[in-house]
C-alpha positions as CSV (number, residue, x, y, z in Angstrom):
1,M,0.2,-0.4,-0.1
2,A,2.6,3.1,1.1
3,E,4.3,1.7,-2.9
4,E,0.6,2.8,-4.5
5,A,0.9,6.2,-2.7
6,N,4.3,6.8,-3.6
7,E,3.0,6.3,-7.8
8,K,2.6,9.2,-10.1
9,P,-0.9,9.3,-11.1
10,K,-1.3,8.3,-15.3
11,W,-3.2,11.9,-16.1
12,G,-4.5,14.8,-15.1
13,G,-2.8,18.1,-13.5
14,A,-0.5,19.9,-15.7
15,R,1.5,19.2,-18.5
16,T,4.8,20.1,-18.8
17,G,5.3,23.4,-21.4
18,A,1.4,24.1,-21.8
19,G,0.5,27.5,-20.5
20,R,1.1,31.2,-21.3
21,K,5.0,31.9,-20.9
22,A,5.5,34.8,-18.4
23,L,6.2,38.2,-19.7
24,G,8.3,39.5,-16.9
25,G,5.7,42.0,-16.2
26,K,2.7,42.5,-13.8
27,M,-0.3,43.3,-16.2
28,R,-1.9,46.5,-14.4
29,S,-5.4,48.2,-15.0
30,L,-6.7,51.7,-14.8
31,R,-8.4,53.9,-17.1
32,M,-7.2,56.6,-19.1
33,T,-8.6,58.5,-22.5
34,D,-8.3,57.4,-26.0
35,F,-5.8,60.3,-26.5
36,E,-3.6,58.9,-23.0
37,Y,-4.1,55.1,-23.9
38,D,-2.7,56.6,-27.9
39,F,0.1,58.5,-25.5
40,V,1.2,55.6,-23.6
41,R,1.4,53.4,-26.1
42,D,3.5,55.6,-28.4
43,A,6.0,56.0,-25.1
44,L,6.2,52.3,-24.7
45,K,7.4,52.1,-28.5
46,K,9.9,54.7,-28.1
47,I,11.3,53.9,-24.4
48,R,11.8,50.4,-25.8
49,T,13.3,51.6,-29.1
50,G,16.0,53.4,-26.6
51,A,14.4,57.3,-27.1
52,E,15.5,59.5,-24.8
53,T,12.7,61.7,-24.4
54,L,9.2,62.7,-25.1
55,D,7.8,65.5,-26.2
56,V,3.9,65.6,-25.3
57,A,3.0,69.2,-26.9
58,A,4.3,68.0,-30.2
59,Y,2.5,64.6,-30.0
60,R,-0.2,66.3,-28.8
61,A,-0.4,68.0,-32.0
62,E,0.2,65.7,-33.9
63,W,-2.5,63.6,-32.3
64,K,-6.5,62.9,-34.3
65,P,-9.0,60.9,-32.7
66,K,-10.2,57.7,-34.1
67,E,-13.5,57.6,-35.7
68,K,-15.8,55.5,-33.8
69,D,-17.1,52.3,-35.5
């Protein structure tokens, strides 16, 4: 009986390699306007490619709201 308790189950449980891989970041949720959302996305792209400065006034001048569906 003691030997049976140590055996691995033949079915069920997590599979090796299954599931989404960790991205290294933490999911966050917050409310923002369309402009803020677009600005944050653009800023992240620039930061990740090595930009050292972000010009909010220039982004605001060229930003156009997207049309609603």
